[in-house]
RODO-2510 file (C-alpha; in nm, 4 decimals, decimal comma):
residues 65
     n   res          X          Y          Z
     1     m    -3,3234    -0,8904     1,5177
     2     l    -3,6838    -0,8694     1,6207
     3     t    -3,8011    -0,9896     1,2514
     4     g    -3,5668    -1,2842     1,2692
     5     c    -3,7130    -1,4018     1,6095
     6     a    -4,0538    -1,3563     1,4854
     7     l    -3,9825    -1,5738     1,1811
     8     v    -3,8202    -1,8399     1,3807
     9     l    -4,1237    -1,8628     1,6071
    10     l    -4,3571    -1,8524     1,3105
    11     v    -4,1742    -2,1560     1,1502
    12     w    -4,1615    -2,3436     1,4607
    13     f    -4,5219    -2,2944     1,5269
    14     a    -4,6206    -2,4017     1,1767
    15     a    -4,4041    -2,6999     1,1910
    16     a    -4,5839    -2,8170     1,5143
    17     n    -4,9236    -2,7739     1,3498
    18     l    -4,9442    -3,0299     1,0617
    19     q    -5,3168    -3,1359     1,0853
    20     v    -5,5686    -3,0547     0,8066
    21     v    -5,8216    -2,7768     0,8946
    22     r    -6,1327    -2,6775     0,7271
    23     i    -6,1400    -2,3105     0,5847
    24     h    -6,4793    -2,1425     0,5299
    25     f    -6,4854    -1,8911     0,2586
    26     w    -6,8020    -1,7082     0,1685
    27     i    -6,9317    -1,9719    -0,0552
    28     v    -6,7103    -2,2769    -0,0315
    29     t    -6,5370    -2,4730     0,2405
    30     e    -6,2006    -2,6283     0,1710
    31     g    -5,9465    -2,8344     0,3648
    32     a    -5,5921    -2,7382     0,3869
    33     p    -5,2883    -2,8276     0,6043
    34     l    -5,2712    -2,5751     0,8988
    35     i    -4,8923    -2,5227     0,8058
    36     v    -4,9990    -2,3681     0,4828
    37     v    -5,2698    -2,1519     0,6507
    38     i    -5,0096    -2,0284     0,8942
    39     a    -4,7499    -1,9507     0,6138
    40     i    -4,9984    -1,7598     0,4180
    41     s    -5,1270    -1,5714     0,7150
    42     g    -4,7702    -1,4777     0,8205
    43     s    -4,6874    -1,3680     0,4616
    44     l    -4,9961    -1,1532     0,4377
    45     g    -4,9097    -1,0001     0,7809
    46     a    -4,5642    -0,9275     0,6836
    47     v    -4,6586    -0,7564     0,3504
    48     s    -4,9133    -0,5408     0,5108
    49     a    -4,6745    -0,4473     0,7792
    50     g    -4,4231    -0,3491     0,5255
    51     l    -4,6782    -0,1416     0,3144
    52     w    -4,7997     0,0331     0,6363
    53     s    -4,4406     0,1186     0,7247
    54     r    -4,3692     0,2442     0,3699
    55     i    -4,6827     0,4653     0,3857
    56     r    -4,5794     0,6032     0,7243
    57     r    -4,2224     0,6879     0,5993
    58     r    -4,3540     0,8743     0,2951
    59     r    -4,5890     1,0787     0,4993
    60     a    -4,3170     1,1600     0,7463
    61     a    -4,0897     1,2659     0,4594
    62     r    -4,3372     1,4994     0,2994
    63     p    -4,2848     1,8768     0,3796
    64     p    -4,5560     2,0410     0,5877
    65     r    -4,8126     2,2338     0,4030
***
């Protein structure tokens, strides 16, 4: 339920921000639509949260030493 609400808000926020923004990497500067930047950031956040959750579950399932 909470994930669905977060996804709806992310899509709504991304759709409302269609302008092109400049992205500064270490060496180069590129332009990209803000909707792409938001989508990539949201995806990376979801992947990192999923990995962190998986690590915590594995540690909790381990028997004590």
